[in-house]
N, C-alpha and C positions, 0 to 999 in steps of 0.2 A: 086835569093835567093835559097839556097840549102834546099831541103825538104826531108822528110822521110815518109814512109807509116806505119801506125800502124794497126794491126789486133786486134780488141776487140769485143767480143760478135759475132754478125753476121754482123758487119760493118767493112769497111776499111776507115781509116781517114788519110789524108795527112796533115802534120804540118811542119812548118819551123824547121830546126835543131837549137838547142840552147844548151848552156853549162850547165845552171843551172835553175832549176824550181824556178821561182819567178814571181812577178807581173810585172817585167820589161821584161819578155820574149816577143818576137814579137807577138806571139799568145799563149795564156795560155793553156797548156796541162800538167797535172800531172799524170805520169804513176802509182804513188803510189795510186791514187784515183780510179784506175780501180775496186778495190774491192768495194768501195763506190758505183760506178755506177752499178756493178753487183747486189748488194743488192737492189738498186733503181729500176732496171728493174723488179726484182722479186716482190718487194713490190707493185709496180704499176700494175703488172699483177694480183696480188691478189685483188687489189682495183677495177681494171677495170672489172674483172670477175663478180662482184656483182652489177655493174651498169646496169640500164635499157636502157641506150642510149650510143652511142659512145662518147668518152671523148675528151675534149680539154685540152692541157697541155701547160704551159709556163715554159721554161727553161730560167730563168731571167739573168743568167750569162754564156753565151754560150761558150766563148772562141773558141776552134776549132770546136764546134758544136757537139762533140762526144756524149754528154749525150742526147741532144734532138734528134739526129739522131737515137741513139739506142732506145729511147722511141718509135719513129715513126715506126721503123722496127721490133722491137722485142716484142712489146706489142699488142696483139689482141684488136680490138675495139677502136683504136685511130682515131678520126676524123681529128684532126689538132694539130700540134705542132708549137709553136712560140718560136724562139730563139732570145734573145736580147743581144746586146753587144755594148758598145760605141767605141770600137777599130775598125777602118775601115778595118784593115788587117784581124782581126778576122771575121768580117762580110764577107769579100771576101773569106776566106778559108772555112767558114761555107757553103756558097752558092755552092762553088766548091765541097765540100764533100757531100752535098745533091744530086747533080747531079751524082756524082761518085757512090752513092749508089742507084740510080734509084728511088728516092722518090718524090712524088708529094704532100704529105700531110704535108710538113714542109715549113715554111717561116722564113725569118731572118729580123730583124729590128735593125737598128742602132739607139738605143734610150737608155736613162738612164732608169734603171730598175724601179725606183720609179715612174717616170713620165709616163712610159708605163703602169704599173700596175694600177695606179690611173685612167687612161683613159679607162680601161677595166672592169668597175664595173660589178661584177657577171658573167663574161664571162667564167672563167676557172673552170674545175673540179679538176685540179691539178696545183699547183704552186710550183716550185722547186727553193729554195733560197740557192745557193752554192757559196758564195762570197769568196774572198781572205781576210779572217779576220772575223770580227763580222757580224752576220746577223741582229743585232738589228735595224739598220736604215730602214730596208726593210720589217719588219713584218707587220706594219700597212698598207702599200700599198698592201701587199698580202691579208690581211683581206678584203680589199675593193674589190679585183678582183675575189675572190673565190665564187663559188656557195655554197649555203647551202648543206651540205652533201659531200662537196669536200674534198680534201686532201692537206695538207701543208707538204712539205718536206724541212727540214732545216739542213744545215751543219754549225757548228761553229768551226773555227780553232783557235780562241783566248782562248785556254784552260788555259793559264797562268792567265787570269782574272777569268774565270768561276770556275777554280779549286783552286783558293785562293793564288796563288803565288803573285799576285798584286791585292789587295783588292779594291783600289780606282777606277780602270777601270771597275771592275764588278759593283760597286755601280753606277757609272756614266752611263754605257751602259745598265744595266739590272735592276737597282733599287733594288739590293739585296746584302746582305753580304755573301761572300763565306766562306767555311771552308777548311783549309789546313789540311786534315786528310788522313788516309789510304784509305778512300772511297771518296776522293775529286772529282773523275770523275763522280761518281753517283750524288753527290751534284751539279756538273756542269750541268748535264742533267736535274736535277730537277729545278734548277734555270732557265734554258732555257725554260722548259715547263711552269713554273709559269709565266715567263715574257710574253710568247706567249699568255697564258690564259688571263692575265690582259689586254693585248693589244687588243685582239679580243673582250673582254667584252665591250669595248667602243661602239661597233656596235651591241650590243645585240647578239653576236655570241660566241660560246663556242668551245673548242677544247678537243679532247680525244686522248691521246697518244696510238698508236697501236703498234709501235715498236721503239726502240731506242738502240743505242749501242755506246760504246767508243772504237775506233780503231785508231792505229797509233797516229797521232797528232791532231785528230779531234773528235768532238761529232756529232752524226747524229740522227735526230728524224723524225718520220712520224706520223702526227696527223690528225684525221678525224675532220671535222668541222660541226657545227650545228647552228641553229638560234632560237631565242626566249628568251625574257627577263627572264622568269621563269626558264628555263633550264640553262641559263647562270648563274643566281644567284646560282642555285644548284651546278653547276660545280665549282664555285669559293670557295665552302666549302672545296675543295681539297687543298687549299692553307694553308700554315702554316710554322713552323720553326723546325729546328733540333738543339738540344743542345748537346754538346760533351765535355767530360772531357779527356784531353790529358794525365792526370796522371794515371788514372785507366782504361781508354777506355770506361767508361760508356757513353751511349747516350740515348736520348729520343726524341719523337716528340710531338709537340703542334700544334693543328689545329686552324685555324682562323687567321685573319689579325692582331688582337691586343690581343693575349692570355696573360694570366698572366704567366710569365716565371720565372723559378728558376735560380739563378746565382751561386748556390753552389751545388756541386755534392753530391747527397744523399748517395753515396757509400763511398767516401773518404774525402769529405769536400773540395776538390779542386775547383778552379774556372772553370766555364762552359763557353765555347765559343758558340756563337749563330749564326746560318746560316739561311738566308731567307730574305724575304718570298720566298718560293719555293713550288713546286708541291709535295704533299704527297700521291697522288693517284697512281694507277698503271702506269708504263711507259713501260710495256710489256704486250701485250694482247695474252693470250694463244691460243685462237681460230684463231687469225690472223696469229700467228707463224705457227700453223698447216697448214693453207692455203698456206703459203709460202713454207713450207717443201713439200707439195703435188705437187707443181708446179716446184720445183727445178730440177727434172730430165729432164724436157722439155727444159731447157735452154742450150745454147752453151756458156760455160765459160772456161777460161784458168785455173781456180782453183776452181772447184765446191766443192772439199773436204773441203777447208778452210771455205767456206760459210756454208756448212752443219754443220761443227763443231760449228760455231758461233750460228746458229739457234738452234742446239741441247742444247747448254749450256744456251741460253736465255730462251728456253722452260722450262728447268729444274728449273731456278730461278724465273720464271714469277709469281709464286704463293707465293713467299717469302716476308718477311717484308721489310720495308724501312731500308736501310743501311746494310752493311755486316762487318764482322770482318776479320782482317788479322792475320792468324795463327802465322806468324813469329813475328808480332808486340806484340801479347799477350805473346808469349814465351820470348820475350826480357824483358817485364815487369816482368814476373815470374822468369827471369834469369835461363832459362833452354833451351836446344836445342829442336827444333820442332819435334813432333812425326809425323808419316805419316798422311797426311790430310784425307785419306779415312778412317782410323781408327777413327778419330774424328767425321767424318760425320756419320759413322755407329753407334757409341755410342750415338750421339745426337738423331738419329732416334729411337734407341731402348729405349730411355728415353721418347719418345713421342713428341719430338720437330721436327719442320720443319728444314731440313738441306739440303743445296745444295752448289755447287760451283758457282762461278760467272764468266761471260765472261770478267769482267773488270780487275780482278787481279788473277793471277794463284794461289796465296796462300790465296785467299779470301774464307770465309765461310759465307753464308747467312743463318741465323737461328733466330728463335724467342726466343731462350734460353737467359736468363739474363746473363750479363757478368760474374757475380760471379759463376753461374752454369757452364758456358763454361770453366772458369778457372779450376774448380774442375774436370771436365771431362778430360781436357788436362793433368792435374797433375796425375790423376788416370791412364790414358793410359801410360803416361811417366814412 
């Protein structure tokens, strides 16, 4: 079998040569997800640094083993990493790559992720769920295997469901109605966070998002976990709904599982679309992003500038409200060309509103200004 060697972070990985990245590749390795793995290493470094003991990590969908091997080699304070995969060739390559990188704190298991995680009750400080598609069938098993105070890392590549292109799969997999809007990727992240929160709550456990981002073709979240019925009940108060008017771009949030919702837009009288239940609390933690930015210079990465730009933008918007506006979408409604985005941001700030850009969309503006006020400001600048 023809192979090639990949240099990523501080590790070298040997993989079979294949024509196309897909689940049918002999051993799964996606070069596009290197950025995802770079962020993961940084996020887990920030997590590990605050722990009082060395940590145990499970990489539940190992593929070539690159993620788990990078965790073992690049994160200080790692006691043990377990890589699982059902593909016997992936297991073989993972074991070979572990030896190639001179590691003794990594083991590989050929087991189904759910079965393995269920057998490891409270064993792991970190569980990473990075499947090919939806993570939803694996969240409950992760909840069982995580220690209180641990971290759950989740990737979702089924953005067509979470972001509203196909509503039925989102309802089926996440028990929530998506919204196909200009901020649909944020809605997708919030649906994912809400689903995880509800799943963990079954075990009197709660989750707190520390960092999340929408990049390329996927959504990614890092959540801290805790335990206790009272704290779990309190955490669930972060669940609710978003209502959206596609005619005038008005939107609002409603907290609670069964709030009294309006179906008519108060601005223009048009029909409101409803998304949820989803997470209305923070999905970006400013302090945690600061920790990641402090650690970034110590990492060996192929593109550290790209990661710094993402963290900088996420830090900027972390104190902003739920949802953002698309400047070009508003200008289309107003039937005008778009003014410079920085002029709009500065005017909003001068009027006393929160205003920032967002990493999710280049033309996005995150602000607590009402839509009618934002339109007035845009028209004034124009």
